[in-house]
N, C-alpha and C positions, 0 to 999 in steps of 0.2 A: 251351908245347909239352907234348905228352903223353909220359909215360914209355915207355921201350922195354925189352923183356925178350927173352931168348933164346926163340925159338919151338921149344920142345922140343929134339930132337936135330938139327934141321935146320941149326943154326949161324947162323940169321938173327936179327938183333935187330929184332923187330917192334914197332910201336907197340901198346900194350896195348888200344887201340881199333882194331878192324879195320873197314875200310869195307865195309858190307854193300851190295854193288852191285846188289841187287834194286831199290834206289832209282832206278836208271837205266832200269829196264825200259820205262817209258812216256815217257821224256824226249826232248826234241829234242836234237840234237847240241850246239847252243849252250849249252843249260842244263847238259848233262853237263859241258862244259868249264868252266863257271863253278863247278860243284860241286867240281871239282878245285882251284880256287883256295881254297876253304874247307879242303879236306884239306891242302893245302900249308901253310896258315896254322897248323895244329896239328901238323904233322909226321907225318901219317898215311902209312905206307909199306907197307901191306899191304891187298890188295883181295881180297874174297871174292865170287865170282859163281857162276852156274850156267847150264847150257845151257837150263834151263827158265824163266829170269828174263826173259821177253819179249825186248826188243831190247837188253838190258844188254850182252851181249858185243859186239854191233855198235857200241854207243856207245863202248866201250872201245878199239876198233880204232884210230881216228885219234889218240887220246891216247897209246896205248902205242907207236905208230909211232916217236915220238921220245923216249919216256920209259920204255921197257921196263925199264931197269936201276934205275929209281927205286923199283920196287915188287916186293914178294913177291906173286906172282899165283897165286890159287887158283880153281879152278872145280870143278864137280860133274857127275856123270852119274847119272841115276836109272834107267838101263837095267841089266838084270841079267845078260845073257849076254855072253860074251867078245867076240864080233865086234861086237855092238851097242854096247857100252860103249866099245870102242876106236875104232870109227867115229865115235861122238858126240864123243869127245875130239878127234879130228882135225878135225871140223867146228867145234868150239869154237876150236881154234887158228886156223883160217881166218877165222872171224868176228872174232877179236881181232887178227888180222894179226901173230901171233907164231909163233916156231919151237917154243917149249916153254912149259910152265907149271911153277911151283915146286911146286904141290900139286894133285893130282886127288883128289876125294873121292867115295866111294859115298854117294849122296844118300838120306837118310831110310831107312836100313836098320834098321827096327825090327820088321818082321813076320817070324816064323820061316820061313814058306814062301819069302819073297823072299830071306831070308838064306841058306837052303839052296841056292838057285839061284846067287846071286851069289858065294858062297864055295866052291861045288862045282866039279866038273869042267866045263870050258868055261864057267865063270861069269865075271862081270864082273871079279873080282879077277885072274883069269889074264890077261885082256886088258890090264888096267892095269899089271900086272907086266911084260908083254911091251912095252908102251909105254915103261915106265921103262928097260928094257934097250935100247930104240932111241933113248933120249935125248929123248923127247917130254915127259917129266915127271920131276921129281926126287924127289918124295915122294908117298906115298899115305895118304889119311885116310878117315874114315868119319863121317857125320853122322846126326842123328836128332832128330825132334820127339816130343812125347808122353811119356806116363808110362813107357814101356818103353825109352826111349832109353838111359838109364844102364845098365840090366841087359843090354841087347843089345850095347852097346859093350864091356862086360866080356867077354861071350862072344867078340866080335870080337878083342879084344886077346889073349885066350887062344888064339886060332887063328892070328893073323898079326901080325907086328910092324909095325902101323900107325904112322905118324908123327904123327897128330893125331886128335882126336875133337872133335865139336861137338854141343852139346845145350842145352836150356833151363836157365837159372839165374836165379831171382828169389825174393823172400821168400815169395810165395804158393805157388810150387812146392815150395820147401824146407820149407814148413810141413806138407807131407804126409809122414808118417813113412816110408812105403815108398819114396817117391822120394828123400827125404833120405838114407836108408840106402844105397840103390843109388848115389846120386851120391857119397857119401863113400867107398864101396868103390872106385868107378871112379877117383875123385881119387887115392886112395892108390896104386892100381896104376899109373895113368898117370904120376904123379910118379916112382915108382920106376923106370919104364921110360923116362923122359924123353920122354913123349908129350905134345905140346902139347894144352892143353884150351881150346877156344873155347866161348863161351857166347852164347846168343841169348835174346831176349824179356826182356832186363833191365828195360825200361821198359814192359812190358805191364801194362795196367790190368785188362782183362777182354775177353771176346768182345763184339762189337757186338750190340745189341738193335734191334728194330724202332723203338723210341722214340728212338734216337739220331739227331740231326739233323746232326751234323758231317760234313764231307767225309771220305771214307775213303781214306787213302793206304796203309794196310796192312790185313791181314785181321783184325787185332785192334785194339781201342781202346787207344791208348798213354796213359801218364801225361804230362800237359802242364804241371801245376803245377810251378813252378820248384824249390821246396825238396823236395817229395817226389821229383821226378825226380832231383835231386842225390843224395838218399839212396839211391834205387834204383841209381844208377850206382855209388856208393860201396859198396853192399852187395856187389856183384860184384867190383869192383876191390880191395877190402880183403882178398880171398882171394888169397894169393900164388900166382902161376902161372896165374891165370885171365885169358883174353883176352875182351874184350867186343865182339861184332859189332854194329855200329850198325843202327838200324831201317830198314826199307824206306820209312818215312815221311820223305822228304827235307826236309820243312818243319821237322823236329826235329833235323836233322843238326848244325847249328851250336850249337844249345842243348845237345845231348848232349855234343858235343866240348868246349864251354866248361866244362861241369860236370866232365868227366873231366880237364881241364887244371888245375883247381884242386886244392889238396892233398886227398888222399883221407882222409876221416875215417870210420872204421867206425861205422855207426849202431848205436844200442842196440836191443835187441829191443823195448823199450817204444816207441821212435820208430817202428819199422817196424809194430808193432801199431796204433799210432795212425793211421798213414797208411792201413793196410789197412782200418781201420774207417771213417775219415772219407771216404775216396775210394770206399768200397764196392767194393774190389778183389775179384777172384775169380781163382782159378787158371785158366789157359787149358786145362789138361788135368787130368782127374780119372780115376783108375783105375776102369775099368768103366763110365764115363759118357761121357767125351770123351777117349779115349786118344790121339788124333792130330788133325791139322789137319782 
């Protein structure tokens, strides 16, 4: 079974691996339900989905109908104005056949112009606060991809008392000095404010290239080698308070969960450097080159 920790100030003991339900986006209902057998095997009790993840919310509906209380349920809206964001949340509730969610997140809020709209008058945050007052959601968070995620989350936490943040964390990203510095500043602030910290892209290898012949189940190429994958998982889970969101590549779900269920051993910098070199890893995001998805 996978360790559980308090998810920030929400009071929920969440599994340290959170099910990234983007993996359900193109699945049949039968396969989605068999996926939950894997989650149950490892004690996963936290689901992270989004309105934009294909049919993922629809796949969750029949499962949550009888199991809503088994999971901390989080979704996201990428819309930036008050009425749009609140309406999308209501559609998500309908698609998942639930009365409320435990967490709604402002999705990929990393561009200043979008931040100004979402956080301003008649912005998405106002709509989500209103939804919280109406009992449609219990907590509000913010997510981000790219090299500006950590710095923008710092700005967000200094503006509103969010309950969670979500952003990339892996060896290649943390090898970039600016991102590492921003991440560490965010980590310190979030921990002091009891804000839950979710991480993504833990097992990212690099972006796909035209020469890659493998089937593509996520937008980036993942690490698939057993021992480097285990070290990548441990690299994140060895940091106290970090939660790891599983990949959208469902073929790696049980492999990742098995790695996380084993004792977490913090890898050395030398081990991570060796993996980086031998697997020809590259950061998914580079400041000024590939700042976002």
